[in-house]
C-alpha positions in Angstrom: 0.0 0.0 0.0 2.9 2.4 0.8 4.3 1.9 -2.7 0.9 2.8 -4.2 0.7 5.9 -2.0 4.2 7.0 -3.1 3.3 6.4 -6.7 0.2 8.6 -6.4 2.2 11.4 -4.7 4.7 11.3 -7.6 1.8 11.9 -10.1 0.8 15.4 -8.9 0.3 18.0 -11.6 3.5 19.9 -10.6 5.6 16.7 -10.7 4.2 15.6 -14.1 4.8 19.1 -15.5 8.4 19.2 -14.4 8.9 15.6 -15.5 7.7 16.6 -19.0 10.1 19.6 -19.1 13.0 17.5 -17.9 12.3 14.7 -20.4 12.1 17.1 -23.3 15.3 19.0 -22.3 17.1 15.7 -21.8 16.1 14.4 -25.2 17.2 17.6 -27.0 20.5 18.0 -25.2 21.3 14.2 -25.6 20.8 14.5 -29.4 23.0 17.6 -29.8 26.7 16.7 -30.2 28.7 18.0 -27.3 25.7 18.2 -25.0 24.5 15.5 -22.6 22.5 14.7 -19.6 25.4 16.3 -17.6 24.7 19.6 -19.3 21.0 19.5 -18.5 21.5 18.5 -14.9 24.1 21.2 -14.4 21.7 23.8 -15.9 18.7 22.7 -13.9 20.5 22.0 -10.6 20.1 25.6 -9.3 16.6 25.9 -10.7 15.4 23.0 -8.6 16.4 24.7 -5.4 13.0 26.4 -5.0 11.1 23.3 -5.9 9.9 20.6 -3.5 12.7 17.9 -3.1 10.7 15.2 -4.8 9.8 17.5 -7.7 13.4 18.7 -8.2 14.8 15.1 -8.1 12.1 13.9 -10.6 13.2 16.7 -13.0 16.8 15.8 -12.7 16.0 12.1 -13.1 14.0 12.7 -16.3 16.9 14.7 -17.8 19.2 11.8 -16.9 17.0 9.1 -18.4 16.0 10.8 -21.7 19.5 12.4 -22.1 21.0 9.0 -22.1 18.6 8.0 -24.9 18.7 11.3 -27.0 22.2 10.6 -28.4 20.9 7.4 -30.0 18.9 9.4 -32.6 21.8 11.3 -34.2 24.1 8.2 -33.8 21.6 6.1 -35.8 20.6 8.6 -38.4 23.8 10.6 -39.2 26.6 8.5 -37.5 27.1 11.4 -35.0 26.9 10.2 -31.3 25.1 13.0 -29.4 26.9 11.7 -26.3 29.9 9.4 -25.7 27.5 6.9 -24.3 25.8 6.3 -27.7 29.0 5.4 -29.5 28.0 1.7 -30.0 24.8 2.8 -31.7 26.7 3.9 -34.7 28.1 0.4 -35.4 24.8 -1.1 -36.5 22.3 1.8 -36.4 23.9 3.9 -39.2 24.4 1.0 -41.6 20.6 0.4 -41.3 19.9 4.0 -42.1 22.2 3.8 -45.2 20.1 0.8 -46.3 17.0 2.9 -46.0 15.8 1.5 -42.7 16.2 4.6 -40.6 12.7 4.5 -39.2 13.1 0.8 -38.2 16.4 1.6 -36.6 14.8 4.4 -34.5 12.1 2.0 -33.5 14.6 -0.7 -32.4 16.8 1.6 -30.4 13.7 3.3 -28.8 12.0 0.1 -27.6 15.3 -1.4 -26.4 16.2 1.7 -24.5 12.8 1.7 -22.9 13.2 -1.9 -21.8 16.7 -1.3 -20.5 15.6 1.9 -18.7 12.6 0.1 -17.1 14.6 -2.9 -15.9 17.3 -0.5 -14.4 14.7 1.6 -12.7 12.8 -1.4 -11.3 16.1 -2.8 -10.0 16.7 0.5 -8.3 13.2 0.4 -6.8 13.3 -3.2 -5.4 16.9 -4.4 -5.0 19.0 -1.3 -4.5 20.4 -2.0 -1.0 21.4 -5.7 -1.5 23.1 -4.9 -4.8 25.0 -1.9 -3.3 26.5 -4.2 -0.7 28.1 -6.1 -3.5 29.4 -3.0 -5.2 31.1 -1.7 -2.0 33.3 -4.9 -2.1 35.0 -3.8 -5.4 38.5 -2.6 -4.7 41.1 -1.5 -7.2 41.9 -5.1 -8.2 38.3 -6.0 -8.8 37.8 -2.7 -10.8 40.8 -3.6 -12.9 39.3 -7.0 -13.7 36.0 -5.4 -14.5 37.5 -2.8 -16.9 39.7 -5.6 -18.3 36.5 -7.3 -19.6 35.9 -4.3 -21.9 39.4 -4.5 -23.3 39.2 -8.3 -23.8 36.0 -7.7 -25.8 38.3 -6.1 -28.4 39.5 -9.6 -29.4 35.9 -10.6 -30.2 35.3 -7.5 -32.2 38.5 -7.9 -34.4 38.5 -11.7 -34.8 37.7 -11.4 -38.5 40.6 -9.0 -39.1 42.9 -9.3 -36.2 45.8 -7.2 -37.6 43.7 -4.2 -38.5 41.7 -4.4 -35.3 44.8 -4.5 -33.1 46.2 -1.5 -35.0 43.1 0.4 -34.1 43.2 -0.7 -30.4 46.9 0.2 -30.2 46.2 3.7 -31.5 43.5 4.0 -28.8 46.0 2.9 -26.1 48.6 5.4 -27.4 46.0 8.2 -27.3 44.9 7.4 -23.7 48.5 7.6 -22.5 48.6 11.3 -23.4 48.0 13.6 -20.4 48.3 13.4 -16.6 49.4 10.2 -15.0 46.6 9.1 -12.7 49.0 7.9 -10.0 52.0 10.3 -10.0 50.1 13.4 -11.2 52.8 14.2 -13.8 51.9 15.0 -17.4 53.3 12.7 -20.1 53.4 12.6 -23.9 51.8 16.1 -24.2 54.6 17.4 -26.5 54.5 20.7 -24.7 50.9 21.4 -25.8 49.1 22.9 -22.9 45.5 22.0 -23.9 46.3 18.3 -23.6 48.4 18.7 -20.4 45.8 16.8 -18.4 44.4 14.5 -21.1 43.2 14.1 -24.7 39.5 15.0 -24.3 37.1 12.2 -25.0 34.3 14.1 -26.8 36.3 16.0 -29.4 38.2 12.7 -30.2 34.9 10.8 -30.5 33.3 13.5 -32.6 36.3 13.7 -34.9 36.5 9.9 -35.4 32.8 9.3 -36.0 31.1 12.6 -37.0 33.8 14.6 -38.8 35.0 11.5 -40.6 31.4 10.9 -41.7 31.2 14.5 -43.0 34.3 14.0 -45.0 32.9 10.7 -46.4 29.7 12.4 -47.3 31.6 15.2 -49.1 33.6 12.6 -51.0 30.5 10.5 -51.9 28.6 11.3 -55.1 25.1 10.5 -53.7 22.8 13.4 -52.9 21.5 12.1 -49.6 22.6 9.8 -46.8 20.1 7.0 -47.5 20.8 4.9 -50.6 17.3 3.5 -50.9 14.6 5.8 -52.3 12.2 4.0 -50.0 14.0 5.1 -46.9 11.0 7.0 -45.6 8.8 4.0 -45.8 8.2 1.5 -43.0 7.4 2.3 -39.4 9.2 2.6 -36.1 6.5 0.4 -34.5 7.8 -3.1 -34.5 5.7 -6.3 -34.8 5.2 -8.7 -31.9 7.5 -11.1 -33.7 10.3 -8.5 -33.9 9.9 -7.8 -30.2 10.0 -11.5 -29.3 13.1 -12.0 -31.4 15.0 -9.3 -29.5 13.5 -9.9 -26.1 16.2 -12.3 -24.8 19.1 -10.0 -25.9 17.3 -7.0 -24.5 16.7 -8.5 -21.1 20.2 -9.9 -20.8 21.8 -6.6 -21.9 19.5 -4.7 -19.4 20.7 -7.0 -16.5 24.3 -6.5 -17.6 23.8 -2.7 -17.8 22.2 -2.6 -14.4 25.0 -4.6 -12.7 27.8 -2.7 -14.5 26.1 0.6 -13.6 26.2 -0.3 -10.0 30.0 -0.8 -10.1 31.5 2.7 -9.7 33.7 3.8 -12.7 32.7 0.9 -15.0 30.2 2.9 -17.1 28.2 2.4 -20.2 31.1 1.5 -22.5 31.8 -1.7 -20.5 28.1 -2.6 -20.3 27.5 -2.0 -24.0 30.7 -3.8 -25.0 30.0 -6.9 -22.9 26.4 -7.1 -24.1 27.4 -6.5 -27.7 30.0 -9.2 -27.5 27.6 -11.8 -26.0 24.9 -11.0 -28.6 27.5 -11.4 -31.4 28.6 -14.8 -30.1 25.1 -16.2 -29.7 23.9 -14.9 -33.1 23.5 -17.2 -36.1 25.2 -14.6 -38.3 27.9 -12.9 -36.2 29.6 -11.6 -39.4 26.7 -9.2 -39.9 27.5 -7.3 -36.7 28.8 -3.9 -37.4 27.0 -3.9 -40.8 23.5 -3.2 -39.6 22.5 -6.1 -37.4 19.3 -5.4 -35.5 20.2 -7.5 -32.5 23.5 -5.6 -32.2 21.6 -2.2 -32.1 19.0 -3.5 -29.7 21.4 -5.0 -27.2 23.6 -1.9 -26.8 20.5 0.4 -26.6 19.1 -1.7 -23.7 22.5 -1.9 -21.9 23.1 1.9 -22.3 19.8 2.9 -20.6 19.9 0.2 -18.0 23.1 1.8 -16.6 21.1 4.8 -15.5 19.2 3.0 -12.8 22.2 1.0 -11.8 24.4 4.0 -11.4 22.0 5.5 -8.9 22.1 2.4 -6.6 25.5 3.1 -5.0 24.8 6.8 -5.0 21.5 6.6 -3.0 22.5 3.8 -0.7 26.2 4.4 -0.1 26.8 8.0 -1.4 29.2 6.7 -4.1 28.5 8.0 -7.6 28.5 5.3 -10.2 29.5 7.7 -13.0 30.0 11.4 -13.7 26.3 12.1 -14.2 25.3 10.5 -11.0 28.0 12.6 -9.3 26.1 15.7 -10.5 22.9 14.0 -9.2 24.5 13.9 -5.8 24.6 17.7 -5.9 20.8 17.6 -6.3 20.4 15.5 -3.2 22.7 17.8 -1.1 21.0 21.0 -2.3 17.7 19.7 -0.7 19.5 18.6 2.4 19.2 14.8 1.7 22.2 12.7 2.7 22.6 9.5 0.8 22.6 6.3 2.8 20.1 3.9 4.5 18.5 6.8 6.4 17.4 8.3 3.0 15.0 5.4 2.7 13.7 5.5 6.2 13.6 9.3 6.9 12.6 10.5 3.5 10.7 7.6 1.8 8.2 9.9 0.0 11.1 11.7 -1.7 13.2 8.6 -2.4 10.4 6.4 -3.8 8.9 9.4 -5.6 12.2 9.7 -7.5 12.0 6.0 -8.3 8.5 6.3 -9.7 9.6 9.4 -11.6 12.4 7.5 -13.3 9.9 4.8 -14.3 7.6 7.4 -15.8 10.5 9.2 -17.6 11.2 5.9 -19.5 7.7 6.2 -21.1 8.8 9.5 -22.5 11.5 7.6 -24.4 8.7 5.9 -26.3 6.8 9.2 -26.9 9.9 11.1 -28.1 11.3 8.2 -30.2 8.3 6.6 -31.8 6.2 9.7 -32.5 9.2 11.8 -33.5 10.8 9.2 -35.7 9.1 10.3 -39.0 10.5 13.8 -38.3 14.0 12.6 -37.4 14.1 10.2 -40.4 13.7 13.1 -42.8 17.3 14.0 -42.1 18.3 11.0 -44.3 16.6 12.6 -47.3 18.0 16.1 -46.7 20.5 17.2 -49.5 24.1 16.7 -48.4 24.8 20.3 -49.5 22.6 21.3 -46.5 23.4 18.5 -44.1 27.2 18.7 -44.3 27.4 22.3 -43.1 24.9 21.7 -40.3 26.5 18.6 -39.0 30.0 20.2 -39.3 28.8 23.2 -37.4 27.3 21.1 -34.6 30.5 19.2 -34.4 32.6 22.3 -34.0 30.1 23.8 -31.5 30.0 20.5 -29.5 33.8 20.2 -29.4 34.2 23.9 -28.3 31.5 23.7 -25.5 33.0 20.6 -24.0 36.0 22.6 -22.5 35.5 26.0 -24.1 38.8 25.7 -25.9 39.3 26.5 -29.6 42.1 23.9 -29.7 39.5 21.2 -29.5 38.2 22.2 -32.9 41.6 21.4 -34.3 41.5 18.0 -32.5 38.2 17.0 -34.2 39.6 17.9 -37.6 42.8 15.8 -36.9 40.9 12.8 -35.7 38.3 13.3 -38.4 41.0 12.8 -41.0 42.4 9.8 -39.1 38.9 8.3 -38.9 38.2 8.9 -42.6 41.3 7.1 -43.6 40.6 4.3 -41.1 37.3 3.7 -42.8 38.9 3.8 -46.2 41.5 1.3 -45.1 38.7 -0.9 -43.5 40.2 -0.5 -40.0 37.4 -0.7 -37.4 36.9 2.2 -35.0 35.2 0.3 -32.2 38.5 -1.2 -30.9 40.0 2.3 -30.8 37.1 3.7 -28.8 37.1 0.8 -26.3 40.9 1.1 -25.8 40.7 4.9 -25.6 37.8 5.0 -23.1 38.9 2.1 -20.8 42.7 2.2 -21.2 43.5 4.9 -18.6 41.1 3.5 -16.0 42.5 0.0 -16.5 46.1 1.3 -16.0 45.2 3.3 -12.9 43.3 0.4 -11.2 46.2 -2.0 -11.9 48.9 0.3 -10.7 46.8 1.2 -7.6 46.5 -2.5 -6.9 50.2 -2.9 -7.1 50.8 0.0 -4.7 48.2 -1.0 -2.1 49.5 -4.7 -2.1 53.2 -3.8 -2.3 53.4 -5.8 -5.5 51.8 -8.9 -3.9 48.8 -9.2 -6.1 48.3 -12.8 -4.8 47.0 -11.2 -1.5 43.9 -10.0 -3.3 43.7 -12.2 -6.4 42.4 -15.3 -4.6 39.4 -13.8 -3.0 36.0 -15.2 -4.2 34.9 -12.1 -6.0 38.3 -11.7 -7.7 38.3 -15.3 -8.8 34.7 -15.0 -10.2 35.7 -11.9 -12.2 38.9 -13.6 -13.4 36.9 -16.6 -14.6 34.6 -14.3 -16.6 37.6 -12.5 -18.1 39.1 -15.9 -19.1 35.8 -16.9 -20.6 35.6 -13.8 -22.7 39.2 -14.3 -23.7 38.7 -17.9 -24.9 35.2 -17.7 -26.4 36.1 -15.9 -29.6 38.5 -18.7 -30.4 36.3 -21.6 -29.2 35.6 -22.8 -32.8 39.3 -22.7 -33.6 40.2 -24.6 -30.5 37.6 -27.3 -31.3 38.9 -27.6 -34.9 42.5 -27.9 -33.6 41.6 -30.8 -31.2 39.5 -32.4 -33.9 42.4 -32.4 -36.3 44.7 -33.7 -33.6 42.3 -36.5 -32.9 41.9 -37.4 -36.6 45.7 -37.4 -37.0 46.1 -39.7 -34.0 43.5 -42.1 -35.3 45.4 -42.3 -38.6 
């Protein structure tokens, strides 16, 4: 009965009004390159001070949920991730758009994001405290093994072209080495360039590799629009029951992975999407189609991406530990209203806490509204003349890169990495390994070196704990599984040779 009462209190006119405002702001900012849920929360944080605590938190929650989804739209339609979280959407989403299936791609990413968001929010509602107790046991060594999963996934992604894939990954590792050492605090490999003294910024690099390279490719291509098929505007974002059932297993699995990974501080959407994508690829009947417009690939990363939202709030609300950068901003919203994270948050302020949970659940329904009913409008981008589209996308890239750190140098960076990305595409070198290595490389290094420092070089003191052994087993499984078929064939040949 209490749950029902909290749900009714969350559905007041004022709460629903601010929920709608937050959802629309999050969707728009998420779709704009360089903007994100972080931007929306930062803008609205002071505005929520005069609101009731539950209303203010529902607004911030709606921005977080729909902001995480908004980047999917531009990633799918114009190969330009609105946020760094939507990188994996470009792998299979944009090839579908080029085939003339832009509306269907929007439908897939929308429904899958909704399922992921709902499962993450329900997990936050029902099993937050128990899950948070597991997350608190993750030390530097366990975090190293977790981020290592994302790096091992590279092997699965590049199995078809190992040399080119490893070249891409090595380039990503080199780029992540630039900037401040996370342990000593000294800057390295910055070549005396002050704007990269601390690090090579993520968003300008990503925009350059994916968006600017695509602008260059569009300029070089002779077609008038993005979509090749003249029937690209046909079809519907509303999927059939058969389509939903075919994606249901991957969506649920990816949502669970996204929720669990979101709970682990510092792991993030890249790890969740990478693990989910790799598992979907291995279990698919046609793994060679992944990265070329596979619907299961698009669905699984969309679900994992939005499931991280609910998961990342679990350690924040129960332990006061932000799961990622956005939830760290969310912590500011709690503190502004005098709410201290922890178990007392659930006992002293249940109406606010559970009101937020129900607000997150309602915000996920806005994903359906924004995605499905706006899809015909979004899909028209694929039929806009390239003479108009190229300057617009290019301008958004420049604006997005500049607003990330307010440095003009970042505009030079996106051009440099745009050229690199363009020639990588021409040389058939995949960009996914580069992104995984670039995003996860520094954290993996920091967690490993921190483990060495804390144990005095005696990794065995932490390596044989049950949690460590379980994570190591998962890492080994991911390491071996891409070559499972090759191993079977090897032993089969050995057996045949022995029998002869």
